[in-house]
N, C-alpha and C positions, 0 to 999 in steps of 0.2 A: 753629109751635112747635118750637124747637130742643132736641134731646136732648143733654144735657151728659154725656159719658162721663168717668168717673174710673178711674184704675188701681186695680184690686182689691187690689194689693199695697202701693203707697206712698200711695195715696189722692189723688194729685195729679190736677187736672183734665186736665193734659197731662203724661203720664209723662215724666220727664226722663232716665230711664235704663231703657229698655224691655228691653234685654238682661239687665241685672241683675235686674229684676223678674220676667222670665220664668224665670230660673234659680231664683229664690226660690219662685216658684209650683211649679215642678217639684220642688224639694226638699220643699215642703209636701205634695204629692201622694204622694211616696215614703214620707214619714214617716207619713201617714195609713194607708197600706197596710202599715206595719210593717216596711218595708225599712230596712236599716242605711244610715247616712249615707255619702256618697261623699267620698273624700279625694283631693286632687291630689297626685300623686307629686312628691317633692322635686325631681327634675331638671327638672320642668316649671315650677317657679317661676321668676320672672324672675331672682331672686338667691337661690341656695341658702343657708340659714342657716349660715354658717361658724362661728357661736358655739355651735352645739349639736353635741356630739360624736356620732359615728356609733353608738358603743357605750354611749350614755347609760343605757340600761335596765339594763345589767349593772354599772354603776359604783356605788360606795358614795356615800352622800350627802356625805360629806366630800371625796371625789375630785371629785364634780360641782360642789361649792362652790368648791373650788380652781380648777377649770377656768374657771368663770365669773368668778372673781376675776382670774385672769390675762387673760381676754379683756377685761374692763372696764379693767384697768390698761393694756392695749395701746392701747385707744381713748381712755382718759382720762375725766375727769369732764365733766359738762355745763358749758357756759360760765357758767351762773348760779352754779355752785359755785365756779368760779375767781374770778368777780366778788365773791362773798361773802367768800372768803378774802382777796382783795386788799383789800377794805374793812377787814376786821378788822386786817391786818397794817399797812395804811397808818395807820389811826387809833391803834393801840396799840403798835406796834413788836414786837420779838422776844419780849417777855414774854407776848404772846398765844398763843405756840406752846405754852404749858403748859395751855391751856384745852381740855376735852374736845371741844367742838364744832369748834374750829379743828383739832385733831388728826384728828378724823374727816374733815373736808373735806380736809385735807392728804393723808391716806392714800388718798383717791379720785383724786388726780391722777396722770396719767402722768408719766413722767420728762420728756418734752418740755414738759408743762405747768408743771412745777416750774421749769425753766429760764426759761420765759416769764414766770412770776410774778417770779422773781429780776431779770430784765431790766427788767420794767415798774416794780419797786420802785426800781431805780437810776435810771430816767428821770423819776421824779416831780419836778415843779417847782412848779406853781401850787397844787395841791390840798393837798399835804403835802410835807414835806422828803423829798428823795431819800435812799434808804438807802446806807450805805457799803459798801464791799467786804466788810468784816468782819461787818456785819449780814447780808449775803446769805450769807456763809460759815456763819454761825449757822443760817440757814434751810436750807442744804444739809445741814448736820450733823444737824439735827432730822429731815430726810428719811431719812437713813441710820438713825437710831434708831427711826423710826416702824415699829412691828410690822407693820402691813398693807402697808406700801410694799415689804417684802421679797417677792420672788417665792416662791411655794410650789410645790414640785415633788412630784407624787404619782404 
């Protein structure tokens, strides 16, 4: 008769990550004893979170929001946001820039992404009509007027 051993942490017949499960069991034992959790020091992380300011605890909520907005603007919006914006602009032209959902998506783009969208709109051939230089200029002017697109300094 064979005895089947399962991992007490993950429940797998053969534990696929014994090191992680051992650390979890150790944390559970410490918690049962009432010990505080252990935290990894930031310098020991593989990549320190550059988007979190060192003095975040002393910052006002407005300053912290402005910081994260600047960080997001530097990295830009997710690709799906760019694609959704492209679809709207491709289907309805510059008049779609007045719609709140399009303005929100547009405000999330980095400057490089806005240039990419302008280039893509001018290269359209089969799916829709390519945008003219004047239409792309309208796109860039809308970017300048977009309130969230402007950088905030706190």
